[in-house]
PARO-977741 format. One record per residue: x, y, z of N, C-alpha, C in turn. Coordinates in pm, 1 decimal. Last residue first. Layout:
! residues N
        n.X        n.Y        n.Z       ca.X       ca.Y       ca.Z        c.X        c.Y        c.Z
          X          Y          Z          X          Y          Z          X          Y          Z
...
END
This chain:
! residues 209
        n.X        n.Y        n.Z       ca.X       ca.Y       ca.Z        c.X        c.Y        c.Z
     9436.2     7186.2     8857.2     9450.6     7055.0     8793.6     9345.6     7030.4     8685.7
     9615.1     7481.2     8865.7     9481.2     7422.8     8878.4     9477.7     7296.1     8793.9
     9883.9     7594.1     9034.9     9849.3     7506.4     8922.3     9712.7     7445.4     8949.9
    10045.0     7880.2     9113.9     9926.2     7802.1     9146.7     9887.2     7723.5     9021.5
    10376.2     7962.9     9206.5    10281.7     7928.0     9100.4    10165.7     7844.6     9156.2
    10570.8     8003.2     9389.4    10481.9     8114.9     9365.1    10373.7     8080.9     9262.4
    10577.9     7676.9     9487.5    10647.4     7803.0     9506.0    10551.1     7918.8     9491.1
    10299.7     7554.0     9381.4    10442.1     7519.7     9361.8    10522.4     7648.7     9370.3
    10003.6     7434.0     9492.7    10086.6     7554.1     9493.4    10231.9     7511.4     9488.4
     9732.3     7283.0     9316.5     9851.0     7271.8     9400.9     9929.9     7401.7     9387.8
     9382.3     7192.9     9307.6     9497.8     7275.2     9271.6     9616.2     7236.5     9357.5
     9049.4     7112.9     9181.5     9161.3     7099.0     9274.2     9281.8     7178.1     9224.0
     8826.0     7145.1     9023.4     8940.3     7073.6     8967.3     9051.2     7044.2     9067.4
     8623.9     7278.1     9166.7     8591.9     7164.8     9078.6     8713.3     7080.0     9046.2
     8756.5     7479.2     9314.5     8671.7     7381.0     9381.8     8649.3     7257.6     9295.2
     8890.6     7628.3     9120.8     8965.2     7568.9     9232.2     8885.5     7455.3     9295.4
     8666.0     7706.7     8964.4     8771.5     7621.2     8907.0     8853.4     7553.1     9016.6
     8522.6     7866.4     9148.8     8462.9     7747.0     9089.1     8567.0     7651.4     9033.2
     8709.1     8067.6     9194.2     8665.3     7982.5     9305.7     8602.7     7853.8     9252.2
     8725.4     8180.5     8932.1     8841.6     8118.3     8996.9     8799.2     8024.1     9109.3
     8466.6     8285.1     8878.4     8529.2     8185.6     8790.1     8638.9     8108.3     8862.1
     8436.2     8467.3     9089.7     8340.4     8357.7     9071.6     8401.9     8246.5     8986.9
     8653.2     8640.6     9036.0     8646.7     8565.1     9161.3     8553.4     8445.3     9148.4
     8576.1     8745.3     8786.2     8699.0     8666.2     8797.7     8697.3     8582.0     8924.5
     8344.6     8886.1     8845.9     8335.8     8772.2     8754.7     8459.5     8683.0     8765.1
     8450.1     9077.6     9028.7     8341.0     8987.2     9066.1     8337.0     8864.4     8976.4
     8648.3     9211.5     8875.6     8684.3     9136.8     8996.4     8576.1     9035.8     9034.1
     8505.1     9348.6     8683.5     8595.7     9241.3     8641.3     8628.0     9150.6     8759.4
     8372.5     9527.4     8857.3     8296.9     9441.7     8766.0     8380.7     9322.8     8720.8
     8585.9     9658.7     8983.2     8498.0     9571.9     9061.8     8416.6     9478.5     8973.2
     8688.3     9814.9     8773.1     8769.6     9704.6     8827.7     8681.0     9606.5     8903.9
     8482.2     9997.7     8747.6     8510.3     9906.5     8636.4     8595.5     9788.0     8682.1
     8503.9    10124.0     8999.4     8379.6    10056.4     8961.9     8403.2     9958.8     8847.3
     8758.9    10237.6     8986.6     8733.9    10130.4     9082.0     8606.5    10053.6     9046.6
     8720.8    10438.5     8794.0     8810.5    10326.8     8765.8     8781.4    10209.3     8857.7
     8545.4    10606.5     8934.2     8504.9    10546.5     8806.6     8590.5    10425.0     8773.9
     8704.2    10676.3     9163.1     8574.9    10610.6     9176.8     8533.5    10539.2     9048.2
     8932.2    10807.4     9059.6     8945.8    10683.7     9137.3     8814.5    10606.2     9144.0
     8856.2    10900.1     8718.9     8896.8    10931.0     8855.0     8896.3    10799.7     8932.9
     8933.9    10899.3     8371.2     8906.8    10825.3     8494.2     8944.7    10903.4     8618.9
     8991.4    11007.9     8126.9     8893.4    11078.9     8209.4     8867.8    11011.5     8344.5
     9167.0    10828.6     8010.0     9215.9    10963.2     8044.1     9122.0    11035.0     8140.2
     9141.0    10498.3     8153.4     9101.4    10601.0     8058.0     9147.2    10739.0     8105.5
     9300.4    10197.1     8178.4     9281.3    10324.7     8247.1     9254.8    10431.9     8141.5
     9162.6     9872.9     8133.2     9230.3     9988.8     8076.2     9200.0    10113.1     8159.5
     9216.0     9587.2     8321.4     9124.0     9698.9     8298.5     9205.0     9816.5     8246.0
     9250.5     9233.8     8339.3     9306.7     9363.3     8299.8     9195.1     9464.3     8274.6
     9282.3     8994.1     8594.8     9199.9     9053.7     8490.5     9245.6     9195.3     8465.1
     9442.9     8689.2     8702.8     9436.8     8834.5     8694.6     9346.4     8877.3     8579.5
     9491.8     8423.0     8943.1     9443.2     8475.2     8815.3     9440.1     8627.0     8821.7
     9665.9     8356.0     9156.9     9585.6     8253.0     9091.6     9541.5     8300.0     8953.9
     9977.2     8419.4     9307.1     9870.7     8470.4     9220.5     9800.1     8354.0     9152.1
    10075.5     8383.7     9645.8    10076.4     8330.3     9509.3     9952.8     8373.6     9429.2
    10088.7     8702.1     9832.2    10070.1     8558.0     9816.2    10066.1     8514.7     9670.8
    10102.7     8970.7     9891.0    10224.4     8907.6     9835.9    10207.2     8758.8     9806.9
     9943.1     9149.7    10034.2     9918.2     9126.4     9891.6    10038.5     9063.4     9822.7
    10166.1     9160.0    10276.0    10052.2     9240.4    10230.1    10041.6     9225.5    10078.6
    10244.6     8828.1    10408.2    10276.7     8962.6    10362.2    10149.6     9037.8    10324.9
    10170.3     8571.2    10462.9    10191.3     8660.0    10577.8    10241.0     8798.6    10538.1
     9920.0     8515.1    10206.9    10031.1     8468.5    10290.5    10054.4     8573.4    10399.5
     9637.1     8419.7    10021.1     9692.1     8509.1    10123.1     9809.5     8441.5    10192.7
     9618.2     8376.6     9669.0     9616.3     8319.0     9802.9     9686.2     8414.6     9899.3
     9433.4     8600.4     9452.2     9555.2     8536.5     9501.1     9529.6     8467.7     9635.0
     9336.7     8783.4     9180.4     9288.1     8686.2     9277.6     9409.3     8604.2     9321.3
     9353.5     9120.3     9088.0     9427.9     8996.1     9110.1     9354.2     8910.9     9211.4
     9266.9     9359.7     8836.3     9247.0     9294.7     8965.2     9322.1     9162.8     8967.3
     9392.5     9659.5     8691.5     9300.6     9546.5     8691.1     9281.1     9490.4     8829.4
     9546.1     9867.3     8447.2     9548.6     9811.0     8581.3     9451.9     9693.2     8579.5
     9727.4    10060.2     8211.7     9637.2     9949.3     8243.3     9652.5     9913.7     8389.9
     9882.6    10283.1     8235.5     9784.2    10279.7     8127.4     9685.6    10164.6     8141.8
     9982.9    10478.6     8520.0     9973.5    10349.8     8450.8     9863.7    10355.9     8345.1
    10033.7    10700.9     8674.7    10018.5    10719.2     8530.6    10016.0    10589.8     8452.7
    10037.8    10699.9     8943.4    10161.7    10660.0     8876.7    10156.3    10686.0     8726.3
     9776.4    10755.9     9010.9     9879.8    10855.5     9041.1    10009.9    10826.6     8967.3
     9649.4    10514.9     8933.8     9617.2    10641.9     8868.6     9729.6    10743.9     8887.0
     9766.9    10339.3     9117.7     9783.8    10315.7     8973.8     9754.5    10443.1     8895.0
     9678.8    10450.0     9360.5     9821.5    10446.1     9331.1     9847.0    10424.4     9182.0
     9400.5    10412.8     9351.6     9456.4    10548.3     9358.6     9603.4    10549.4     9315.9
     9399.5    10129.3     9358.2     9338.9    10203.9     9246.9     9397.9    10344.0     9239.8
     9532.0    10059.8     9600.1     9580.1    10011.8     9471.1     9526.7    10089.9     9353.2
     9547.2    10118.8     9877.9     9508.8    10220.7     9779.8     9555.7    10184.0     9639.7
     9639.0     9926.2    10056.3     9499.0     9968.8    10067.4     9453.4    10061.7     9956.7
     9862.5     9697.4     9877.5     9817.9     9782.7     9987.1     9677.2     9834.6     9968.7
    10042.5     9720.7     9559.3     9981.4     9650.4     9672.1     9929.5     9749.7     9775.2
    10136.1     9795.8     9285.3    10036.4     9867.6     9363.7     9965.4     9781.2     9468.8
    10236.7     9493.1     9126.5    10224.5     9639.6     9124.1    10113.1     9686.8     9217.3
    10245.4     9214.3     9115.4    10293.5     9281.4     9237.1    10290.4     9433.8     9232.4
     9892.1     9280.3     9077.6    10007.4     9252.1     9162.6    10118.5     9188.1     9079.2
     9705.5     9496.5     8946.8     9777.1     9382.2     8891.8     9904.0     9360.8     8973.9
     9432.6     9568.5     9173.1     9548.5     9608.1     9092.7     9612.7     9480.2     9040.3
     9251.1     9512.1     9397.5     9217.3     9592.3     9280.5     9338.0     9652.9     9208.9
     9242.7     9169.8     9495.3     9308.8     9299.7     9511.4     9285.8     9381.6     9385.3
     9100.4     8901.8     9686.2     9108.8     8981.1     9563.7     9175.3     9114.3     9595.7
     9194.6     8578.5     9824.9     9165.9     8722.1     9836.7     9166.0     8785.2     9698.0
     9157.7     8270.9     9994.2     9160.4     8340.7     9865.7     9118.9     8486.7     9886.3
     9312.1     8027.2    10163.4     9248.6     8156.8    10189.0     9267.4     8244.5    10065.2
     9464.9     7805.5    10153.3     9320.2     7785.6    10129.6     9241.8     7916.7    10142.6
     9719.0     7864.7    10221.8     9700.2     7782.9    10102.6     9555.5     7752.0    10071.5
     9627.9     7871.5    10563.7     9724.7     7905.8    10459.9     9712.9     7809.8    10342.1
     9464.2     7805.2    10775.6     9402.4     7821.4    10643.4     9498.6     7869.3    10535.0
     9610.5     7773.8    11013.4     9497.5     7684.9    10984.8     9455.8     7688.0    10838.2
     9805.1     7967.1    10993.8     9846.4     7831.0    11029.4     9735.3     7731.0    10996.8
     9654.1     8192.4    10949.7     9728.9     8136.4    10837.2     9779.7     7995.9    10867.1
     9554.3     8230.2    11210.4     9462.0     8209.1    11098.3     9535.2     8143.0    10981.9
     9793.2     8269.0    11351.9     9704.7     8158.4    11386.6     9610.8     8126.5    11270.8
     9906.5     8502.5    11234.7     9974.1     8372.5    11227.0     9880.7     8255.0    11253.5
     9635.5     8703.6    11095.0     9765.8     8679.0    11154.7     9810.5     8534.3    11147.7
     9480.7     8917.8    10845.0     9482.2     8805.9    10940.1     9625.3     8779.6    10985.9
     9369.1     9239.4    10808.6     9482.3     9151.2    10781.5     9485.3     9042.4    10888.0
     9045.3     9330.1    10691.8     9138.4     9309.3    10802.3     9249.4     9213.9    10758.7
     8834.5     9354.9    10511.7     8934.2     9460.8    10520.7     9028.0     9449.3    10641.6
     8701.9     9164.1    10261.8     8731.7     9160.6    10405.7     8852.8     9249.4    10430.9
     8612.7     9124.4    10003.0     8614.5     9259.6    10056.9     8633.3     9263.3    10207.1
     8595.1     8832.1    10063.6     8514.3     8906.0     9966.1     8501.3     9049.9    10015.9
     8799.3     8577.8    10101.0     8792.7     8716.8    10145.2     8721.0     8795.4    10036.8
     8708.2     8252.7    10159.5     8710.5     8356.2    10057.4     8699.8     8492.6    10124.1
     8846.5     7940.5    10219.5     8796.7     8062.7    10282.5     8814.8     8174.6    10181.8
     8768.9     7599.4    10149.4     8829.5     7725.6    10108.3     8766.1     7838.6    10188.4
     8654.9     7409.4    10310.7     8764.3     7367.9    10222.5     8841.7     7489.6    10173.9
     8556.0     7465.3    10654.3     8564.2     7502.3    10513.0     8678.2     7431.8    10439.4
     8413.6     7415.4    10911.8     8490.0     7314.9    10836.9     8501.4     7347.8    10688.3
     8304.0     7586.3    11090.0     8222.0     7552.7    10972.7     8294.5     7460.1    10875.2
     8499.4     7632.8    11275.5     8377.7     7565.7    11321.8     8288.8     7522.5    11205.2
     8686.5     7791.6    11148.1     8710.4     7647.0    11154.3     8585.9     7569.5    11196.8
     8583.7     8047.6    11199.5     8583.4     7994.1    11063.0     8595.7     7841.8    11065.6
     8628.9     8062.3    11475.2     8493.7     8081.6    11422.4     8482.0     8025.5    11281.6
     8906.8     8028.4    11488.8     8819.0     7929.7    11551.4     8677.2     7939.2    11495.3
     8993.6     8259.7    11356.6     9030.4     8127.8    11305.4     8938.1     8019.7    11361.1
     8892.2     8454.7    11530.7     8843.4     8446.7    11392.4     8873.4     8309.5    11333.4
     9049.0     8397.8    11755.8     8903.8     8385.0    11763.4     8842.4     8374.9    11624.2
     9304.1     8457.1    11660.7     9274.3     8320.8    11704.3     9123.5     8297.2    11710.7
     9268.7     8730.6    11611.7     9306.1     8640.5    11502.7     9272.9     8495.6    11537.3
     9221.6     8827.6    11870.4     9118.5     8838.9    11766.4     9144.4     8739.9    11653.1
     9470.3     8775.8    11981.9     9352.1     8709.2    12037.0     9236.9     8712.9    11935.8
     9625.9     8947.5    11828.1     9651.3     8803.0    11823.6     9531.7     8724.7    11876.6
     9535.0     9193.9    11904.4     9512.0     9152.8    11765.8     9532.6     9000.4    11751.4
     9378.8     9176.7    12228.6     9493.4     9195.9    12140.6     9455.6     9150.6    12000.1
     9135.4     9153.3    12351.2     9238.3     9230.3    12420.5     9361.1     9255.3    12334.2
     8835.4     9210.6    12161.8     8945.7     9124.6    12206.3     9058.8     9210.7    12260.7
     8652.8     9370.5    12042.2     8602.3     9281.5    12146.4     8711.2     9193.2    12206.1
     8774.8     9499.8    11833.0     8762.5     9572.6    11959.7     8705.8     9488.0    12073.5
     8749.7     9320.8    11617.2     8880.3     9340.2    11680.9     8864.7     9401.6    11819.2
     8475.7     9098.3    11603.4     8525.3     9236.0    11601.3     8657.2     9247.9    11676.0
     8317.5     8881.8    11424.3     8434.6     8876.7    11512.1     8503.1     9013.0    11503.8
     8011.4     8729.3    11363.5     8085.2     8855.0    11365.7     8198.9     8842.5    11466.9
     7848.3     8501.0    11138.4     7915.4     8529.3    11265.4     7992.7     8659.9    11250.7
     7568.9     8318.4    10999.4     7663.9     8429.7    11000.9     7730.8     8438.3    11137.5
     7419.8     8078.0    10779.5     7470.1     8113.8    10913.0     7570.6     8228.8    10901.5
     7186.9     8183.2    10523.9     7316.9     8129.9    10563.7     7350.7     8166.3    10708.0
     6966.6     8277.5    10384.7     6948.4     8169.5    10481.1     7077.3     8107.4    10530.9
     6986.7     8496.9    10230.8     7011.5     8369.1    10162.9     6997.9     8250.1    10257.8
     6958.0     8691.9    10418.0     6849.7     8673.9    10320.7     6863.4     8541.9    10245.7
     7207.8     8663.7    10539.3     7087.4     8627.5    10614.8     6968.1     8607.3    10522.0
     7375.0     8760.7    10338.2     7388.2     8622.3    10384.7     7261.9     8576.8    10456.3
     7287.7     9025.7    10323.0     7278.1     8939.0    10204.9     7283.3     8791.9    10246.7
     7360.8     9111.8    10578.7     7218.9     9108.1    10541.6     7197.3     9019.6    10419.7
     7638.2     9104.1    10559.1     7570.4     9011.7    10650.8     7422.2     9000.0    10617.1
     7667.4     9312.9    10369.0     7718.1     9178.2    10341.7     7653.0     9073.3    10430.6
     7573.7     9540.0    10494.2     7489.2     9478.1    10392.8     7536.9     9336.6    10358.6
     7622.7     9542.4    10851.7     7666.1     9567.7    10713.7     7577.6     9490.2    10616.4
     7604.7     9508.4    11132.4     7520.1     9603.6    11063.0     7559.5     9635.3    10920.5
     7938.2     9464.9    11272.7     7793.5     9442.6    11265.3     7728.6     9538.5    11166.0
     8254.3     9335.8    11151.5     8169.4     9438.3    11213.2     8022.8     9406.0    11189.4
     8381.8     9137.8    11024.3     8457.1     9200.5    11132.7     8379.2     9315.4    11194.8
     8206.2     8829.3    10941.8     8237.8     8971.1    10924.8     8317.3     9021.3    11044.1
     8117.0     8534.3    10751.6     8167.3     8602.5    10870.3     8202.8     8746.8    10839.2
     7895.4     8288.8    10649.3     7953.2     8418.8    10615.9     7993.5     8487.5    10746.0
     7884.3     7944.3    10541.9     7873.7     8048.9    10644.5     7938.3     8176.0    10591.8
     7882.5     7786.1    10318.7     7826.7     7727.1    10440.9     7814.9     7829.4    10554.0
     7836.9     7785.2     9977.4     7872.4     7869.2    10091.5     7803.8     7813.7    10215.4
     7970.9     7529.9     9768.5     7855.7     7595.7     9829.9     7905.4     7675.6     9950.1
     8102.5     7417.2     9452.1     8116.3     7468.2     9588.5     7983.7     7525.0     9636.7
     8063.3     7344.8     9192.1     8173.2     7280.9     9263.8     8186.6     7322.4     9408.5
     7865.4     7391.1     9006.4     7964.7     7496.1     9031.7     8086.6     7439.3     9102.5
     7727.0     7148.8     9032.2     7787.8     7185.4     8903.9     7893.6     7292.8     8922.4
     7651.1     7158.8     9302.7     7728.4     7044.7     9252.3     7797.9     7080.3     9121.9
     7503.9     7398.9     9327.8     7630.2     7382.1     9399.9     7714.7     7268.9     9343.0
     7375.6     7563.6     9041.3     7365.7     7456.3     9138.5     7501.3     7429.1     9199.4
     7375.4     7784.7     8876.9     7428.3     7659.5     8823.5     7399.2     7539.4     8912.3
     7244.1     7987.3     9024.6     7218.4     7970.9     8881.7     7259.2     7832.1     8832.4
     7347.4     7970.4     9282.4     7204.0     7949.3     9261.9     7173.8     7919.3     9115.2
     7612.1     8029.9     9225.1     7580.6     7899.5     9283.7     7432.5     7868.8     9267.3
     7580.0     8291.9     9129.5     7631.1     8187.6     9040.5     7600.0     8048.2     9093.8
     7481.2     8425.5     9356.4     7403.1     8422.4     9233.4     7448.6     8309.6     9141.3
     7689.9     8393.5     9542.2     7557.3     8339.0     9571.0     7475.4     8323.8     9442.6
     7894.1     8539.2     9408.9     7909.3     8396.0     9435.6     7773.6     8330.0     9460.5
     7776.4     8793.3     9412.2     7812.4     8732.1     9284.3     7830.7     8581.4     9300.1
     7759.7     8837.7     9687.2     7636.9     8823.2     9608.8     7664.7     8758.5     9474.3
     8031.8     8863.0     9749.3     7952.6     8754.7     9808.5     7827.6     8730.2     9724.7
     8078.9     9100.0     9611.7     8147.3     8977.3     9569.4     8076.3     8853.9     9625.9
     7917.7     9273.6     9763.1     7884.4     9249.3     9622.4     7956.3     9125.7     9567.4
     7923.8     9356.0    10035.4     7909.9     9215.2    10001.0     7874.1     9187.7     9855.9
     7962.0     9595.2    10170.6     7835.6     9573.3    10098.4     7816.2     9430.5    10051.1
     8184.7     9484.7    10415.4     8102.5     9594.7    10365.9     7978.5     9547.2    10294.0
     8337.4     9272.1    10484.7     8347.1     9390.2    10571.4     8249.7     9500.0    10531.8
     8342.4     8907.5    10493.2     8304.1     9037.1    10435.8     8325.9     9149.1    10537.9
     8425.0     8578.9    10399.4     8444.2     8687.3    10495.7     8420.2     8821.8    10427.2
     8283.3     8261.0    10358.4     8312.5     8389.6    10296.0     8319.8     8496.9    10404.0
     8362.9     7928.2    10335.5     8329.0     8033.6    10430.8     8374.2     8164.3    10366.8
     8258.5     7652.2    10141.5     8317.1     7786.0    10143.7     8269.8     7863.4    10265.2
     8317.2     7321.6    10055.8     8256.6     7409.4    10155.4     8332.0     7541.9    10158.5
     8258.8     7169.0     9735.3     8346.4     7216.0     9842.1     8273.0     7314.9     9932.6
     8060.0     6902.4     9628.4     8074.4     7047.4     9637.1     8158.4     7085.8     9758.2
     8229.4     6616.1     9504.6     8142.3     6672.7     9606.6     8168.4     6823.3     9616.5
     8427.2     6533.9     9329.4     8296.5     6569.6     9274.2     8201.3     6631.8     9375.8
     8749.7     6669.5     9351.2     8648.5     6590.3     9420.1     8512.5     6630.4     9366.2
     9104.5     6699.6     9324.9     8971.6     6720.2     9270.5     8873.5     6624.7     9337.1
     9310.3     6780.4     9612.3     9269.6     6696.3     9501.4     9129.4     6729.7     9453.4
     9553.2     6998.9     9697.2     9409.8     6977.7     9715.4     9357.6     6901.6     9594.7
END
């Protein structure tokens, strides 16, 4: 993906409160889309009635919902999600707390352009309980990872990571809140750098130009 002075088009996918989405919206508003390198053109979700969609609507952004239960199979849902995202012609797709695993059709269209965050230092503690698993293991540090999505679970090429110390008094909730703070700022930084400078993926390495 070559560098380009024109602001890149982002579609952001959410499943819940949309705090990562809000962090992106705030930074783009603060710096301007041209300086940041990207603008959000649509926000999609896998369910109705969530704060993430409300944030998008307050920002005047187009939204769409693609629910698994509205489709006869997971593959049909995946194809419908891919089509809904493709309609907005994104340069990058951002998973901002999107809690569904996409399939072959989606990755065929957006592989190498689909950015996700994970609340652990991959490849350690992949899956749905990264914070809980790091605590249970007795790790002294954990953090968050921004990575491209591939057809595995949290196995795609790593773009950037942020470290969070695990304190003796931490429970899962307290630790997760500190990770989320680092995650929001790291995601904003990484998306801007990818958009402004362009990048290439060499095997497991992401090189930002």
